[in-house]
C-alpha positions as CSV (number, residue, x, y, z in Angstrom):
1,M,-46.0,-16.7,-10.0
2,T,-45.9,-20.1,-11.7
3,V,-43.4,-22.8,-10.8
4,A,-41.6,-22.3,-14.2
5,A,-41.4,-18.5,-13.5
6,Q,-40.0,-19.1,-10.1
7,R,-37.4,-21.5,-11.5
8,N,-36.4,-19.0,-14.2
9,C,-36.1,-16.2,-11.5
10,R,-33.8,-18.5,-9.5
11,D,-31.8,-19.4,-12.5
12,C,-31.3,-15.7,-13.4
13,K,-30.1,-14.9,-9.9
14,L,-27.7,-17.8,-10.0
15,D,-26.4,-16.7,-13.3
16,R,-25.9,-13.2,-12.0
17,V,-24.0,-14.4,-8.9
18,K,-21.8,-16.6,-11.1
19,A,-21.1,-13.7,-13.4
20,E,-20.2,-11.4,-10.4
21,L,-17.9,-14.1,-9.0
22,A,-16.2,-14.6,-12.3
23,E,-15.6,-10.9,-12.6
24,I,-14.1,-10.8,-9.1
25,L,-11.8,-13.8,-9.7
26,D,-10.7,-12.4,-13.1
27,G,-9.6,-9.1,-11.4
28,I,-7.4,-10.8,-8.8
29,G,-4.5,-11.7,-11.2
30,P,-3.9,-8.1,-12.5
31,R,-4.2,-6.8,-8.9
32,L,-1.6,-9.3,-7.7
33,R,0.7,-8.3,-10.5
34,A,0.3,-4.6,-9.8
35,L,0.9,-5.0,-6.0
36,R,4.1,-7.0,-6.7
37,R,5.4,-4.5,-9.2
38,D,4.5,-1.5,-7.0
39,R,6.7,-3.1,-4.2
40,G,9.5,-3.7,-6.6
41,L,9.5,-7.5,-6.2
42,T,10.4,-10.1,-8.7
43,L,8.4,-13.4,-8.9
44,E,11.5,-15.1,-7.5
45,A,11.6,-12.8,-4.5
46,L,7.9,-13.2,-3.8
47,A,8.2,-17.0,-4.2
48,A,11.0,-17.0,-1.6
49,G,8.9,-15.0,0.8
50,T,5.6,-16.9,0.5
51,G,6.7,-20.5,-0.3
52,I,4.6,-20.4,-3.5
53,S,6.4,-21.5,-6.6
54,V,7.3,-19.0,-9.4
55,S,5.2,-20.9,-11.9
56,T,2.1,-20.8,-9.6
57,L,2.6,-17.1,-9.0
58,S,2.9,-16.5,-12.7
59,R,-0.2,-18.5,-13.5
60,L,-2.2,-16.6,-10.8
61,E,-1.1,-13.2,-12.2
62,S,-2.0,-14.2,-15.7
63,G,-5.4,-15.6,-14.7
64,K,-4.5,-19.1,-15.9
65,R,-5.0,-20.4,-12.3
66,R,-7.9,-19.7,-10.0
67,P,-6.9,-18.3,-6.6
68,T,-7.7,-20.1,-3.4
69,L,-7.5,-19.0,0.2
70,E,-4.3,-21.2,0.7
71,L,-2.7,-19.0,-2.0
72,L,-4.2,-15.6,-1.2
73,I,-3.5,-15.5,2.5
74,P,0.3,-15.7,2.3
75,L,0.2,-13.2,-0.6
76,A,-1.9,-10.8,1.4
77,Q,0.6,-11.1,4.3
78,A,3.6,-10.6,1.9
79,H,2.1,-7.5,0.4
80,R,0.8,-6.2,3.8
81,V,-2.8,-5.7,2.6
82,A,-6.1,-7.0,3.8
83,L,-7.5,-10.1,2.1
84,D,-10.5,-8.1,0.8
85,Q,-8.2,-5.7,-1.0
86,L,-6.9,-8.6,-3.1
87,V,-10.4,-9.8,-4.0
88,A,-12.1,-6.4,-4.1
89,A,-14.9,-7.7,-2.0
90,P,-17.7,-5.2,-1.3
91,A,-18.1,-3.8,2.2
92,T,-20.7,-5.6,4.4
93,G,-21.2,-3.4,7.4
94,D,-17.5,-3.5,8.3
95,P,-16.8,-0.4,10.5
96,R,-13.1,-0.2,9.4
97,V,-12.1,2.5,6.9
98,H,-11.1,1.0,3.6
99,L,-8.3,3.1,2.2
100,T,-7.7,3.7,-1.5
101,P,-4.1,3.6,-2.7
102,H,-3.0,6.1,-5.4
103,R,-0.4,4.6,-7.7
104,R,2.4,7.0,-8.9
105,D,5.1,6.8,-11.4
106,R,8.2,4.6,-10.9
107,G,6.4,1.9,-8.9
108,S,5.4,4.2,-6.0
109,V,2.1,4.0,-4.0
110,L,0.6,6.7,-1.8
111,V,-2.2,5.9,0.7
112,P,-3.7,8.9,2.5
113,L,-4.5,8.0,6.1
114,T,-6.0,11.4,7.2
115,Q,-8.2,14.1,5.7
116,Y,-7.8,17.1,7.9
117,P,-7.3,20.3,5.8
118,G,-4.9,22.8,7.3
119,R,-3.5,20.2,9.8
120,V,-0.8,17.5,9.8
121,Q,-1.5,15.0,7.0
122,V,-0.4,11.4,7.3
123,F,0.4,9.1,4.4
124,K,1.6,5.6,4.0
125,Q,4.0,5.4,1.0
126,V,5.8,2.7,-0.9
127,L,8.6,4.3,-2.9
128,G,10.2,2.6,-5.9
129,P,13.7,3.4,-7.1
130,R,14.1,6.9,-8.6
131,K,16.8,9.5,-9.3
132,P,17.4,12.1,-6.6
133,K,16.0,15.6,-7.3
134,L,16.2,18.1,-4.5
135,V,13.1,20.3,-3.9
136,T,12.0,23.0,-1.5
137,H,8.5,24.1,-0.4
138,E,6.7,25.4,2.7
139,G,6.0,23.0,5.5
140,Y,7.5,20.5,7.9
141,E,7.9,16.7,7.4
142,W,8.4,13.6,9.4
143,L,9.5,10.3,7.9
144,Y,9.2,6.9,9.7
145,V,10.6,3.8,8.0
146,L,8.4,0.7,8.1
147,A,10.4,-1.6,5.8
148,G,13.5,-1.3,3.6
149,E,16.1,1.4,3.8
150,L,15.4,5.1,3.1
151,R,17.9,7.5,1.6
152,L,17.4,11.1,2.8
153,I,19.2,14.0,1.3
154,L,19.0,17.4,3.2
155,G,21.1,20.1,1.5
156,E,24.7,18.7,1.6
157,R,23.9,16.0,4.1
158,E,22.9,12.4,3.3
159,I,21.4,10.0,5.8
160,T,20.3,6.3,5.5
161,L,17.3,5.4,7.7
162,R,16.4,1.8,8.6
163,P,13.1,0.3,10.0
164,G,12.1,2.0,13.2
165,E,14.1,5.2,12.5
166,I,12.6,8.6,12.0
167,A,13.7,12.0,10.6
168,E,12.0,15.4,10.8
169,F,13.0,18.5,8.9
170,D,11.9,21.9,7.6
171,T,11.0,21.6,3.9
172,A,12.4,25.0,3.2
173,E,15.7,23.2,3.1
174,P,16.5,21.4,-0.2
175,H,15.6,17.8,0.3
176,W,14.9,14.4,-1.4
177,F,14.1,10.9,-0.1
178,G,13.7,7.5,-1.7
179,P,15.0,3.9,-1.6
180,A,18.6,3.5,-0.5
181,D,19.1,0.7,-3.0
182,T,17.2,-1.0,-5.8
183,K,14.5,-2.3,-3.5
184,A,11.3,-0.4,-2.6
185,V,11.0,1.3,0.8
186,E,7.8,1.6,2.9
187,I,7.4,4.6,5.1
188,L,4.9,6.7,7.1
189,H,5.0,10.3,5.9
190,L,3.7,13.1,7.9
191,F,3.4,16.6,6.4
192,G,2.4,19.7,8.4
193,P,2.1,23.4,7.8
194,Q,5.0,25.7,8.4
195,G,5.7,26.0,12.1
196,A,4.2,22.7,13.1
197,H,6.6,20.5,15.1
198,A,6.4,17.1,16.8
199,V,5.5,17.1,20.4
200,I,7.3,14.3,22.3
201,R,5.9,13.2,25.7
202,T,8.1,10.9,27.7
203,G,6.0,10.7,30.8
204,P,2.4,11.2,32.1
205,S,1.0,14.7,31.9
206,T,1.4,16.7,35.1
207,T,-1.7,18.8,34.3
208,S,-4.9,18.1,36.2
């Protein structure tokens, strides 16, 4: 290969890298906006939680300002996501499982944490404000509140759960759950087949 050909090859690779980098950077703004809206946050609320000005956040989301680590790290912490989820970086031998969130209507996000057919399924959910609508179906559910307040309706009963609190119930009973106010709530949601119940162990096993 001639020197000129080698130079052209290097230039092509460099152009390709620059194009890939530009594509990654261009995708960060819309991803930041989607995360903020999914969590039911205003720019003002996010600014208060991160120390980043509203104007800077707005310019980041619109793509008018290039993101830096100094900006992305507090945003990743505020949205409770890994940094590589913000930049959509490709996996490079990382043994961790990279979960894919499924966005639903009304600002809700569902992240499957397990894939065991016929067994208890575990999800992480961010629920946006919505109107109550009681439903029934076969199964058994557990709800653990991570952040925010959860409103749970079971038949004629109504309960407000706060971070660290848990509820379990038979889904044959009419039920509904969602944010207790206008802010999103983040929960762990376990769903099992009919007859499945939680096993609580308060001490070491006595079996040998």
